[in-house]
All heavy atoms as an XYZ file, in Angstrom:
838
protein
N      86.966     88.846     91.814
C      86.448     89.481     90.621
C      86.593     90.999     90.760
O      86.198     91.582     91.760
C      84.986     89.105     90.426
C      84.417     89.627     89.131
S      82.875     88.828     88.740
C      81.751     90.120     89.151
N      87.156     91.610     89.770
C      87.333     93.049     89.776
C      86.048     93.769     89.388
O      85.179     93.210     88.734
C      88.436     93.453     88.797
C      89.805     93.062     89.280
O      90.021     92.848     90.463
N      90.738     92.964     88.369
N      85.981     95.018     89.776
C      84.866     95.889     89.417
C      85.296     96.707     88.199
O      86.477     96.735     87.848
C      84.547     96.826     90.587
O      85.688     97.654     90.822
C      84.185     96.050     91.844
N      84.363     97.416     87.560
C      84.753     98.232     86.396
C      85.834     99.269     86.713
O      86.746     99.474     85.905
C      83.440     98.906     85.995
C      82.378     97.959     86.459
C      82.913     97.376     87.739
N      85.764     99.903     87.866
C      86.777    100.894     88.213
C      88.124    100.224     88.448
O      89.166    100.723     88.008
C      86.352    101.719     89.439
O      85.118    102.387     89.137
C      87.396    102.746     89.815
N      88.124     99.088     89.136
C      89.381     98.354     89.344
C      89.987     97.955     87.998
O      91.191     98.111     87.793
C      89.149     97.123     90.206
C      88.951     97.448     91.670
C      88.580     96.217     92.470
O      87.562     95.574     92.195
N      89.395     95.883     93.442
N      89.167     97.453     87.100
C      89.661     97.076     85.775
C      90.272     98.275     85.059
O      91.310     98.157     84.418
C      88.532     96.477     84.921
C      88.137     95.083     85.353
O      88.936     94.407     86.033
O      87.013     94.663     85.008
N      89.632     99.436     85.178
C      90.128    100.643     84.521
C      91.458    101.088     85.116
O      92.361    101.515     84.384
C      89.090    101.760     84.622
N      91.609    100.993     86.429
C      92.877    101.353     87.077
C      93.982    100.405     86.626
O      95.084    100.836     86.271
C      92.751    101.345     88.611
C      91.780    102.429     89.085
C      94.124    101.534     89.264
C      91.396    102.315     90.552
N      93.692     99.118     86.644
C      94.680     98.115     86.224
C      95.101     98.364     84.778
O      96.288     98.315     84.446
C      94.130     96.690     86.437
C      94.041     96.395     87.939
C      94.994     95.656     85.710
C      93.244     95.153     88.283
N      94.140     98.660     83.925
C      94.448     98.940     82.524
C      95.318    100.192     82.408
O      96.299    100.212     81.665
C      93.157     99.117     81.716
C      93.391     99.351     80.250
C      94.077     98.186     79.556
O      93.834     97.024     79.866
N      94.969     98.486     78.631
N      94.990    101.244     83.167
C      95.766    102.487     83.130
C      97.196    102.261     83.587
O      98.135    102.875     83.067
C      95.086    103.553     83.989
N      97.392    101.365     84.534
C      98.735    101.110     85.079
C      99.629    100.377     84.092
O     100.856    100.386     84.235
C      98.646    100.306     86.380
C      98.130    101.083     87.571
S      99.192    102.478     88.022
C      98.390    103.816     87.148
N      99.057     99.779     83.068
C      99.861     99.050     82.094
C     100.827     99.974     81.362
O     101.860     99.536     80.872
C      98.973     98.288     81.111
C      98.091     97.234     81.765
C      98.845     96.329     82.733
O      99.846     95.705     82.380
N      98.363     96.268     83.969
N     100.516    101.286     81.319
C     101.426    102.231     80.679
C     102.752    102.333     81.422
O     103.742    102.764     80.851
C     100.792    103.642     80.583
O     100.546    104.136     81.902
C      99.502    103.612     79.786
N     102.768    101.934     82.702
C     103.988    101.974     83.513
C     104.780    100.671     83.456
O     105.811    100.540     84.113
C     103.641    102.308     84.966
C     102.929    103.648     85.180
C     102.579    103.838     86.649
C     103.773    104.795     84.667
N     104.306     99.715     82.677
C     104.965     98.414     82.520
C     105.308     97.793     83.869
O     106.475     97.499     84.169
C     106.214     98.548     81.651
C     105.996     99.152     80.263
C     107.338     99.382     79.570
C     105.075     98.292     79.418
N     104.305     97.551     84.704
C     104.575     97.037     86.048
C     105.115     95.608     86.043
O     104.705     94.788     85.229
C     103.208     97.089     86.728
C     102.228     96.992     85.607
C     102.874     97.694     84.434
N     106.027     95.359     86.976
C     106.486     93.997     87.196
C     105.682     93.349     88.318
O     105.683     92.133     88.473
C     107.990     93.963     87.543
O     108.223     94.773     88.693
C     108.826     94.475     86.381
N     105.009     94.177     89.102
C     104.069     93.721     90.133
C     102.993     94.792     90.244
O     103.287     95.980     90.207
C     104.758     93.538     91.482
C     103.789     93.235     92.592
N     103.317     91.967     92.829
C     103.187     94.045     93.495
C     102.466     92.011     93.851
N     102.369     93.262     94.266
N     101.759     94.340     90.386
C     100.634     95.262     90.508
C      99.569     94.616     91.376
O      99.179     93.476     91.138
C     100.064     95.571     89.124
C      98.873     96.510     89.021
C      99.267     97.920     89.427
C      98.343     96.520     87.607
N      99.147     95.322     92.411
C      98.007     94.859     93.189
C      97.133     96.066     93.500
O      97.616     97.186     93.659
C      98.442     94.140     94.470
O      99.072     95.029     95.353
N      95.845     95.813     93.563
C      94.877     96.878     93.771
C      93.792     96.359     94.692
O      93.228     95.297     94.463
C      94.275     97.305     92.434
C      93.273     98.436     92.470
C      93.947     99.738     92.905
C      92.621     98.606     91.119
N      93.519     97.128     95.737
C      92.498     96.733     96.708
C      91.471     97.847     96.849
O      91.829     99.006     97.076
C      93.158     96.468     98.063
C      92.217     95.975     99.116
C      92.914     95.720    100.444
O      94.159     95.686    100.489
O      92.193     95.575    101.444
N      90.211     97.483     96.706
C      89.124     98.435     96.935
C      88.935     98.525     98.449
O      88.503     97.581     99.093
C      87.843     97.956     96.259
C      86.700     98.936     96.402
O      86.737     99.876     97.201
N      85.657     98.729     95.620
N      89.280     99.676     99.020
C      89.169     99.889    100.461
C      87.973    100.769    100.817
O      87.896    101.292    101.925
C      90.460    100.516    100.999
C      91.649     99.602    100.875
C      92.893    100.156    101.553
O      93.086    101.388    101.569
O      93.668     99.334    102.075
N      87.044    100.897     99.912
C      85.877    101.760    100.143
C      85.100    101.356    101.382
O      84.565    102.216    102.092
C      84.962    101.739     98.916
O      85.651    102.209     97.785
N      85.049    100.058    101.669
C      84.295     99.568    102.828
C      84.871    100.053    104.155
O      84.208     99.995    105.181
C      84.240     98.037    102.807
C      85.573     97.391    103.008
N      86.503     97.282    101.991
C      86.152     96.854    104.102
C      87.583     96.692    102.455
N      87.407     96.422    103.730
N      86.096    100.569    104.149
C      86.730    101.059    105.374
C      86.426    102.540    105.635
O      86.940    103.112    106.581
C      88.248    100.893    105.285
C      88.716     99.461    105.219
C      90.225     99.425    105.147
C      90.745     97.996    105.087
N      92.204     97.970    105.039
N      85.609    103.149    104.802
C      85.393    104.589    104.881
C      83.927    104.928    105.112
O      83.033    104.186    104.726
C      85.922    105.261    103.615
C      87.394    105.086    103.474
N      88.295    105.975    104.000
C      88.136    104.095    102.914
C      89.518    105.551    103.752
N      89.455    104.409    103.106
N      83.734    106.081    105.735
C      82.385    106.550    106.047
C      81.571    106.683    104.766
O      82.095    106.992    103.703
C      82.454    107.890    106.771
N      80.290    106.428    104.882
C      79.388    106.560    103.745
C      79.430    105.380    102.797
O      78.899    105.458    101.688
N      80.018    104.272    103.235
C      80.115    103.108    102.349
C      78.749    102.499    102.099
O      77.896    102.426    102.970
C      81.035    102.034    102.940
C      81.054    100.773    102.102
C      81.729    100.753    100.898
C      80.361     99.640    102.495
C      81.734     99.626    100.095
C      80.361     98.497    101.702
C      81.045     98.500    100.508
O      81.037     97.382     99.706
N      78.537    102.060    100.887
C      77.371    101.263    100.517
C      77.866    100.182     99.562
O      78.928    100.332     98.941
C      76.277    102.127     99.870
C      76.759    102.932     98.696
C      76.810    102.389     97.412
C      77.184    104.244     98.870
C      77.267    103.132     96.336
C      77.640    104.987     97.800
C      77.675    104.436     96.533
N      77.138     99.108     99.461
C      77.536     97.984     98.611
C      77.769     98.464     97.181
O      76.931     99.146     96.603
C      76.452     96.897     98.625
C      76.871     95.618     97.946
C      78.012     94.892     98.649
O      78.058     94.915     99.890
O      78.863     94.321     97.952
N      78.922     98.136     96.655
C      79.259     98.507     95.293
C      80.007     99.820     95.158
O      80.380    100.205     94.052
N      80.253    100.510     96.258
C      80.947    101.797     96.204
C      82.393    101.586     95.768
O      83.059    100.658     96.229
C      80.904    102.488     97.562
C      81.467    103.897     97.536
C      81.228    104.603     98.851
C      81.680    106.061     98.749
N      81.420    106.790     99.986
N      82.880    102.436     94.901
C      84.244    102.361     94.391
C      84.882    103.744     94.494
O      84.996    104.455     93.514
C      84.256    101.910     92.939
C      83.721    100.520     92.722
C      83.915    100.104     91.288
O      83.061    100.417     90.453
O      84.964     99.482     91.004
N      85.292    104.104     95.691
C      85.815    105.451     95.889
C      87.227    105.492     96.469
O      87.948    106.456     96.250
C      84.883    106.244     96.805
O      84.782    105.601     98.062
N      87.622    104.470     97.215
C      88.915    104.458     97.903
C      89.683    103.184     97.521
O      89.166    102.085     97.719
C      88.719    104.487     99.417
C      88.127    105.754     99.924
N      86.811    106.091     99.725
C      88.672    106.766    100.630
C      86.570    107.261    100.299
N      87.685    107.691    100.849
N      90.901    103.377     97.022
C      91.692    102.242     96.581
C      93.116    102.317     97.123
O      93.653    103.400     97.341
C      91.770    102.195     95.047
C      90.472    101.838     94.399
C      89.572    102.826     94.042
C      90.140    100.523     94.158
C      88.367    102.508     93.448
C      88.940    100.187     93.566
C      88.040    101.180     93.209
N      93.704    101.156     97.297
C      95.117    101.025     97.656
C      95.810    100.353     96.470
O      95.459     99.232     96.087
C      95.276    100.167     98.914
C      96.727     99.916     99.302
C      96.779     99.047    100.546
C      98.190     98.735    100.963
N      98.194     97.947    102.210
N      96.783    101.054     95.909
C      97.500    100.578     94.734
C      98.956    100.316     95.085
O      99.623    101.172     95.676
C      97.432    101.642     93.633
C      98.277    101.398     92.391
C      97.731    100.216     91.592
C      98.319    102.653     91.536
N      99.430     99.138     94.737
C     100.852     98.821     94.839
C     101.323     98.561     93.413
O     100.798     97.686     92.730
C     101.114     97.574     95.720
C     102.596     97.240     95.744
C     100.568     97.786     97.120
N     102.296     99.354     92.985
C     102.819     99.199     91.631
C     104.342     99.215     91.691
O     104.943    100.059     92.339
C     102.261    100.280     90.666
C     102.580    101.671     91.125
C     102.731    100.057     89.245
N     104.937     98.230     91.032
C     106.390     98.089     90.969
C     106.780     98.210     89.500
O     106.212     97.523     88.651
C     106.843     96.723     91.537
C     108.348     96.568     91.448
C     106.342     96.549     92.970
N     107.725     99.099     89.230
C     108.100     99.332     87.833
C     109.556     99.749     87.714
O     110.068    100.498     88.554
C     107.211    100.434     87.245
O     107.637    100.780     85.943
N     110.190     99.278     86.653
C     111.540     99.728     86.315
C     111.539    101.226     86.032
O     112.545    101.906     86.227
C     112.058     98.986     85.071
C     112.268     97.515     85.250
C     113.609     97.186     85.895
O     114.432     98.050     86.148
N     113.800     95.915     86.190
N     110.405    101.744     85.587
C     110.288    103.158     85.276
C     110.441    104.072     86.477
O     110.610    105.286     86.318
N     110.380    103.510     87.680
C     110.534    104.305     88.901
C     111.995    104.454     89.340
O     112.284    105.228     90.242
C     109.726    103.696     90.052
C     108.238    103.711     89.832
C     107.450    102.699     90.346
C     107.615    104.724     89.128
C     106.081    102.699     90.171
C     106.237    104.737     88.940
C     105.474    103.722     89.467
N     112.883    103.707     88.691
C     114.299    103.788     89.051
C     114.791    105.214     88.817
O     114.495    105.823     87.786
C     115.128    102.765     88.251
C     114.721    101.336     88.641
C     116.632    102.975     88.463
C     115.351    100.244     87.808
N     115.511    105.734     89.784
C     116.061    107.099     89.755
C     114.983    108.181     89.786
O     115.256    109.330     89.429
C     116.986    107.313     88.543
C     118.230    106.436     88.598
O     118.715    106.160     89.721
O     118.700    106.019     87.529
N     113.765    107.836     90.197
C     112.683    108.818     90.337
C     112.373    108.984     91.820
O     112.289    108.019     92.564
C     111.421    108.346     89.624
C     111.554    108.142     88.135
C     111.217    109.383     87.388
C     111.056    109.203     85.901
N     112.059    108.525     85.169
N     112.199    110.233     92.234
C     111.771    110.500     93.603
C     110.318    110.080     93.758
O     109.587    109.939     92.778
C     111.924    111.983     93.925
C     113.366    112.427     93.981
C     113.438    113.916     94.237
N     114.823    114.339     94.241
C     115.426    114.838     95.307
N     114.782    115.002     96.434
N     116.685    115.194     95.225
N     109.902    109.918     95.008
C     108.543    109.470     95.296
C     107.498    110.370     94.652
O     106.518    109.895     94.085
C     108.330    109.399     96.811
C     107.015    108.808     97.286
C     106.830    107.391     96.777
C     106.946    108.835     98.800
N     107.706    111.663     94.713
C     106.737    112.591     94.139
C     106.592    112.375     92.628
O     105.494    112.408     92.086
C     107.121    114.038     94.510
C     107.531    114.898     93.380
C     106.032    114.712     95.274
N     107.687    112.132     91.943
C     107.641    111.884     90.501
C     106.921    110.576     90.194
O     106.172    110.484     89.218
C     109.052    111.861     89.925
N     107.118    109.582     91.032
C     106.422    108.304     90.848
C     104.916    108.503     90.978
O     104.132    107.993     90.178
C     106.900    107.281     91.875
C     108.359    106.916     91.743
C     108.799    106.020     92.874
N     110.246    105.858     92.909
C     110.878    105.009     93.691
N     110.191    104.252     94.530
N     112.188    104.917     93.664
N     104.515    109.241     92.010
C     103.089    109.504     92.218
C     102.511    110.299     91.053
O     101.389    110.026     90.616
C     102.872    110.237     93.544
C     102.965    109.343     94.729
N     102.145    109.461     95.811
C     103.787    108.301     95.003
C     102.446    108.535     96.702
N     103.448    107.823     96.236
N     103.263    111.250     90.532
C     102.799    112.022     89.384
C     102.585    111.116     88.174
O     101.619    111.298     87.427
C     103.799    113.133     89.051
C     103.801    114.250     90.068
C     104.953    115.223     89.878
O     105.995    114.885     89.308
N     104.769    116.440     90.384
N     103.460    110.139     87.991
C     103.306    109.194     86.887
C     102.019    108.389     87.033
O     101.286    108.180     86.064
C     104.519    108.255     86.827
C     105.812    108.953     86.446
S     107.291    107.939     86.740
C     107.113    106.693     85.449
N     101.736    107.945     88.258
C     100.518    107.178     88.514
C      99.289    108.069     88.307
O      98.332    107.684     87.625
C     100.526    106.571     89.939
C      99.168    105.976     90.287
C     101.622    105.521     90.053
N      99.305    109.268     88.889
C      98.156    110.171     88.748
C      97.894    110.530     87.289
O      96.741    110.631     86.868
C      98.350    111.440     89.572
C      97.983    111.268     91.024
C      98.903    111.539     92.024
C      96.718    110.819     91.411
C      98.584    111.377     93.363
C      96.391    110.652     92.741
C      97.318    110.939     93.708
O      96.996    110.766     95.025
N      98.937    110.722     86.512
C      98.755    111.012     85.100
C      98.017    109.864     84.399
O      97.122    110.084     83.585
C     100.111    111.264     84.430
C     100.068    111.640     82.955
C      99.319    112.951     82.748
C     101.485    111.752     82.408
N      98.367    108.643     84.751
C      97.742    107.469     84.130
C      96.273    107.308     84.519
O      95.458    106.891     83.705
C      98.528    106.212     84.498
N      95.927    107.646     85.763
C      94.542    107.424     86.232
C      93.703    108.697     86.232
O      92.554    108.671     86.664
C      94.506    106.791     87.649
C      95.189    105.443     87.661
C      95.086    107.715     88.690
N      94.245    109.796     85.750
C      93.580    111.092     85.814
C      92.100    111.067     85.416
O      91.264    111.624     86.129
C      94.348    112.101     84.965
C      93.846    113.508     85.097
C      94.710    114.494     84.330
O      95.597    114.097     83.576
N      94.459    115.758     84.518
N      91.706    110.423     84.331
C      90.287    110.429     83.957
C      89.380    109.701     84.955
O      88.171    109.898     84.958
C      90.258    109.709     82.614
C      91.663    109.669     82.136
C      92.540    109.755     83.347
N      89.957    108.863     85.815
C      89.170    108.069     86.757
C      88.950    108.782     88.088
O      88.171    108.314     88.919
C      89.871    106.733     87.015
C      90.178    105.902     85.766
C      91.052    104.717     86.119
C      88.903    105.471     85.083
N      89.638    109.902     88.293
C      89.531    110.626     89.557
C      88.228    111.419     89.631
O      87.739    111.945     88.633
C      90.730    111.566     89.718
C      92.099    110.899     89.724
C      93.201    111.955     89.782
C      92.230    109.920     90.874
N      87.673    111.507     90.835
C      86.421    112.193     91.054
C      86.470    113.630     90.536
O      85.503    114.128     89.974
C      86.061    112.162     92.545
C      84.627    112.481     92.841
S      84.236    112.222     94.592
C      84.066    110.444     94.623
N      87.598    114.296     90.702
C      87.745    115.683     90.246
C      87.572    115.811     88.727
O      87.267    116.891     88.225
C      89.104    116.226     90.662
N      87.739    114.713     88.027
C      87.606    114.703     86.564
C      86.378    113.931     86.096
O      86.312    113.505     84.952
C      88.875    114.122     85.930
C      90.090    114.942     86.261
O      90.048    116.162     86.222
N      91.171    114.285     86.617
N      85.425    113.717     86.990
C      84.190    113.027     86.627
C      84.197    111.533     86.888
O      83.207    110.861     86.637
N      85.299    110.998     87.413
C      85.375    109.574     87.731
C      84.857    109.300     89.130
O      84.278    110.178     89.787
N      85.062    108.084     89.613
C      84.525    107.696     90.922
C      85.573    107.616     92.028
O      85.232    107.428     93.184
C      83.813    106.346     90.810
O      84.742    105.328     90.478
N      86.866    107.774     91.694
C      87.917    107.610     92.698
C      88.071    108.893     93.514
O      88.419    109.946     92.985
C      89.259    107.247     92.054
C      89.149    105.934     91.284
C      90.348    107.135     93.123
C      90.375    105.616     90.458
N      87.805    108.772     94.807
C      87.968    109.888     95.737
C      89.370    109.875     96.344
O      89.956    110.931     96.570
C      86.909    109.796     96.841
C      87.095    110.773     97.947
N      86.864    112.115     97.795
C      87.504    110.612     99.225
C      87.111    112.731     98.938
N      87.517    111.841     99.817
N      89.894    108.675     96.623
C      91.208    108.553     97.260
C      91.950    107.353     96.681
O      91.375    106.280     96.512
C      91.047    108.387     98.765
N      93.226    107.569     96.405
C      94.076    106.510     95.876
C      95.367    106.498     96.680
O      96.178    107.428     96.583
C      94.377    106.754     94.390
C      95.207    105.700     93.670
C      94.478    104.357     93.649
C      95.519    106.152     92.253
N      95.532    105.479     97.511
C      96.770    105.305     98.278
C      97.773    104.630     97.351
O      97.566    103.496     96.928
C      96.520    104.461     99.513
N      98.839    105.347     97.030
C      99.822    104.864     96.061
C     101.079    104.392     96.781
O     101.665    105.130     97.565
C     100.197    105.977     95.063
C      98.960    106.455     94.299
C     101.282    105.490     94.096
C      99.198    107.718     93.503
N     101.457    103.175     96.475
C     102.710    102.602     96.966
C     103.498    102.206     95.722
O     103.206    101.181     95.097
C     102.442    101.405     97.875
C     101.576    101.751     99.038
N     102.067    102.332    100.185
C     100.238    101.636     99.207
C     101.071    102.549    101.028
N      99.957    102.135    100.460
N     104.451    103.063     95.338
C     105.194    102.899     94.088
C     106.645    102.551     94.395
O     107.339    103.323     95.056
C     105.107    104.188     93.268
N     107.082    101.405     93.897
C     108.415    100.892     94.213
C     109.182    100.506     92.956
O     108.596    100.115     91.941
C     108.308     99.639     95.089
C     107.550     99.831     96.365
C     106.260     99.333     96.513
C     108.116    100.511     97.441
C     105.555     99.507     97.694
C     107.418    100.683     98.622
C     106.137    100.181     98.744
O     105.441    100.364     99.917
N     110.497    100.539     93.079
C     111.347     99.929     92.059
C     111.380     98.427     92.353
O     111.049     98.005     93.472
C     112.787    100.485     92.110
O     113.389    100.067     93.339
C     112.815    101.998     91.976
N     111.790     97.606     91.402
C     111.878     96.169     91.684
C     112.785     95.844     92.877
O     112.436     94.984     93.697
C     112.422     95.584     90.379
C     111.891     96.516     89.329
C     111.992     97.889     89.970
N     113.910     96.532     93.014
C     114.814     96.263     94.139
C     114.171     96.647     95.470
O     114.312     95.939     96.469
C     116.137     97.007     93.971
C     117.027     96.392     92.902
O     116.780     95.233     92.493
O     117.980     97.081     92.475
N     113.478     97.781     95.503
C     112.787     98.191     96.726
C     111.723     97.166     97.109
O     111.581     96.810     98.281
C     112.129     99.562     96.538
C     113.108    100.697     96.418
C     112.467    101.990     95.947
O     111.340    101.971     95.397
O     113.111    103.038     96.116
N     110.972     96.702     96.114
C     109.908     95.728     96.377
C     110.482     94.418     96.894
O     109.934     93.812     97.816
C     109.071     95.502     95.126
C     107.934     94.568     95.339
C     107.768     93.341     94.784
C     106.802     94.788     96.187
N     106.601     92.776     95.221
C     105.984     93.643     96.089
C     106.399     95.810     97.020
C     104.789     93.517     96.791
C     105.202     95.687     97.712
C     104.418     94.553     97.590
N     111.597     93.973     96.323
C     112.242     92.743     96.784
C     112.663     92.889     98.246
O     112.482     91.968     99.047
C     113.462     92.409     95.903
O     112.992     92.197     94.567
C     114.179     91.178     96.389
N     113.189     94.046     98.605
C     113.638     94.281     99.980
C     112.461     94.367    100.958
O     112.537     93.866    102.076
C     114.468     95.555    100.061
N     111.359     94.991    100.536
C     110.205     95.182    101.421
C     109.294     93.958    101.458
O     108.849     93.544    102.520
C     109.380     96.394    100.974
C     110.008     97.755    101.179
C     109.148     98.827    100.530
C     110.174     98.044    102.658
N     108.952     93.475    100.294
C     108.086     92.307    100.205
C     106.599     92.578    100.328
O     105.781     91.751     99.954
N     106.234     93.729    100.879
C     104.809     94.055    100.979
C     104.647     95.544    101.269
O     105.549     96.184    101.796
C     104.110     93.249    102.061
C     104.539     93.599    103.478
C     103.698     92.832    104.505
N     103.934     93.330    105.841
C     103.320     94.374    106.384
N     102.421     95.032    105.705
N     103.584     94.770    107.611
N     103.495     96.068    100.932
C     103.178     97.469    101.206
C     102.671     97.595    102.637
O     102.188     96.620    103.222
C     102.124     97.965    100.229
N     102.752     98.777    103.219
C     102.238     98.966    104.583
C     100.718     98.839    104.618
O     100.043     99.017    103.604
C     102.665    100.390    104.942
C     102.924    101.060    103.645
C     103.329     99.997    102.673
N     100.192     98.512    105.791
C      98.748     98.445    105.971
C      98.159     99.840    105.902
O      98.800    100.813    106.288
C      98.395     97.807    107.321
C      98.766     96.352    107.369
O      98.768     95.662    106.361
N      99.114     95.875    108.546
N      96.931     99.930    105.442
C      96.237    101.210    105.389
C      95.616    101.515    106.741
O      95.128    100.613    107.428
C      95.135    101.169    104.339
O      95.691    100.960    103.065
N      95.610    102.790    107.128
C      94.952    103.152    108.398
C      93.437    103.103    108.242
O      92.914    103.177    107.142
C      95.428    104.595    108.629
C      95.710    105.106    107.270
C      96.204    103.935    106.465
N      92.741    102.976    109.361
C      91.280    103.036    109.331
C      90.841    104.479    109.141
O      91.482    105.404    109.624
C      90.692    102.494    110.632
C      90.891    101.006    110.769
O      91.026    100.299    109.792
N      90.940    100.528    111.998
N      89.749    104.658    108.453
C      89.173    105.978    108.265
C      88.577    106.442    109.592
O      87.939    105.668    110.297
C      88.091    105.922    107.204
S      87.200    107.458    106.962
N      88.756    107.707    109.937
C      88.255    108.241    111.201
C      86.740    108.186    111.273
O      86.169    108.106    112.359
C      88.731    109.677    111.377
N      86.055    108.204    110.146
C      84.594    108.205    110.151
C      83.954    106.836    110.081
O      82.740    106.722    110.077
N      84.730    105.797    110.051
C      84.186    104.443    109.915
C      84.518    103.632    111.164
O      85.639    103.633    111.628
C      84.781    103.750    108.682
C      84.269    102.362    108.453
C      82.802    102.311    108.041
O      82.220    103.277    107.631
N      82.210    101.177    108.199
N      83.534    102.932    111.676
C      83.741    102.077    112.848
C      83.733    100.633    112.381
O      82.708    100.111    111.967
C      82.641    102.306    113.880
C      82.573    103.728    114.354
N      83.512    104.270    115.186
C      81.714    104.726    114.046
C      83.224    105.543    115.408
N      82.141    105.847    114.721
N      84.895    100.010    112.416
C      85.010     98.615    111.991
C      84.767     97.700    113.169
O      85.206     97.954    114.267
C      86.393     98.360    111.400
C      86.741     99.222    110.169
C      88.170     98.936    109.738
C      85.792     98.958    109.041
N      84.099     96.626    112.914
C      83.811     95.641    113.953
C      84.632     94.401    113.764
O      84.943     93.996    112.729
C      82.330     95.275    113.959
C      81.465     96.469    114.256
N      80.857     97.199    113.274
C      81.141     97.081    115.407
C      80.169     98.193    113.802
N      80.325     98.142    115.098
């Protein structure tokens, strides 16, 4: 079940016409976590719109779509790990890299 912030991110990503989209709330991996916190996310988005775009341009497209949800703009997202691929890149990779652990969080 998605949270309101996850739903909002997924809805915002529809402007990029994704062929694959996954979103993981990774807030529990970061210092200061409490139940229900929605501050850190890992986004994997695959879109034809990324063809012939450099990585920086892809990230700018994603940030433009989620801008109102970012903490700097009054939203709750503090960090968004973006993995933006073309369909061919995604087919070749098959999965996004694992996220590193936060230095301030001790996982058991």
